[in-house]
N, C-alpha and C positions, 0 to 999 in steps of 0.2 A: 629530565622527564618531559614527555610530550604534554603540551597544554591542549586539552580537548574541550569541547562544548560542555556547558554546565550540567547537562542532563546525563552525561556518561558516568556511570558508577565504577566501582573497582572491579566489577565483573569482567573477566577476560572475554566472555561472549559479547558483552556490550561494547567493550573497547574494539574488538575485531569488527563488529557490525559498523560502528562509527567510522573506523579507520578505512575499511575496505568497501563499504556499500553506501551508507547513508549520504545523500547529497550528490552521489555520482550519477550523471545522466544515464538513463536506461532507455534504450530504443527497441529492445527485443520484446515482442508481444507476450511471450510466455512469462518472462520475468515481470513485466508490467501487470499481468493477470495475477501472478503470485502475490505481489505487493498489494494489489487492490483487495484481494481476498484476506490476506493477513491483517490489513488495516481495518477491514469490516469486522473481523473477529476481535480485534483489539478494542473496539469501541466499548468504553466503560471499564476497561482493564488496563494494566500496565503493559508497556511494550516488552519488558523483560519476561513477562509471563508468556507472551507470544514467541519471543526468541527461544525460550527454553523448550517450547513445544513445536518449534518450526519443523524439525525433522519428522516428528510424528504427523504433522499436517501434510508434509510432502508425501509420506507413505500412505496416509489415509485418503488423500485426494489425488492419487495417481500422478505424483510429481507435478501437480497443478496443470495437468493436461486438460485445458478447457474444452477441447473437442469431446473427450471421454466424459468429463463432468457434465456437459450439456445433455448427455444421453443417459445419465444415471437413472436406473429404475427405482421404484419405491423400496425394493429390498436393499439396495445400496444405501439409500437415505436412512433406513431403519438400522443398518449395521453401523453407520456413522454415529447415530445417537447412542450406541453402546460403546463407542471407542473412547476409553478413558485417557488416551494420549492427546486428545484434542479438547477444545472447548465444545461441550455438548449442548449447544443452544439450538433448539429446534428451528427457530426463525433464521438464525445465521447460517445454519447448514442448508436449509431450504433455499435461502437467498443465494448461496454459492452456486447452486444448480441453475437458478434463474439468471444470475449474473453471467454465468458462462454462456448461456444461450444468447443473451443480449450482447455480450462481448463479441461473439461471432457475427451478429447482425451489424455491429459497428464496423468490424473488419470488412464485411461485404460492401458496406456503404463507402468506406474511406480507403480501402485497399489494405489497411492495417489499423489496429487500435493505436499504435504508435503515431501514425500520421494524424489521427483524430486528436489525441491528447496533446501532442506537441504543437498542433496548430494554435492552441490557446496562448502559447508564449512565442509565436512566430519562429518556432524551431530553435529557439535560443534560451538557455536557462536564465532565469531571473536571479541575479546575485544581490542579496540583501547585505546590509552593513550593520548588523545588530551587535551591540556592545554587551548587553546583559540579558538575563532571562526575561525580565519584564518587557523588553523590547520586542520579543518574538510573539507574534499574534497566534491565536488558535485558528482564526479564519481570516480570509481576505475577500475583497470583491471578486478576485479570480476564483477562489475556491467556492464562493457562493454561486458564481456563474456556472462552473463545471458541475457542481452538485445539482443545480436546478436542471441542467441539460440531461444529466444521467438519470435523474428521477423521472423526468418527462419521458425518457426512453424505457422506463420500467425498472431500472436498477434499484436494488434495495440496500439499506445500510450505507448510503453514500451521502450522508449529511456533510455540511461544509467543513466541520472539524476533521472528519475522516478523510475527506478529499485533500485538505491542506496537509495533513500528515502524509498522505500518499504522494503529493507533489514534492514535499521535502525529501521523503525516502528515495524517490526515483530521480531526483536531481533536476526536475523542472523548475524547482525553486531551491536555491542553495542558501540555506540558513545557518551555515557554520558561523559561529560568532567570530568577530574580528580577532579575538585573542586565541582562537583555535588554530592548530598547525595545519588544518585542512582548509582554512579560509582562503578563498580566491579573490584577489583584488581586481 
């Protein structure tokens, strides 16, 4: 049996996410945007809740096409509030539209969001060597710095905890514990 990180439950969806996505470096802007939005919706909830609704989110938000989302009219916002397949939080839905607009601004400034976000780690994933649950932080100086920068640019729901989870999910920070089969030495 494969040894996985402490947070992985018996859920096949969770195992698949851990084994195939979490901690794997992401350079594609569309995927980075998807994770940024999913992490903002996850704030205050469990990740499994988001994973279970992920396909609904993809459908509701035009497969996370940030160009389309950035131009959503009020009618689309109102329809999202009625969509029982997603988290119907008014502020988080509104922030998705705002964050899509700002995501495009960052792309214009840096050439891509990927270049912007990976510049924080000198284009190389940070590999941590955590042994147990208690070792893994909820925030770091890096997540504080990125959170502050994004907030200054106007992004919403991008506190340090959300950003650290985003960094872990997209492989900028590799926090697979040393006993996990996905750990990279």
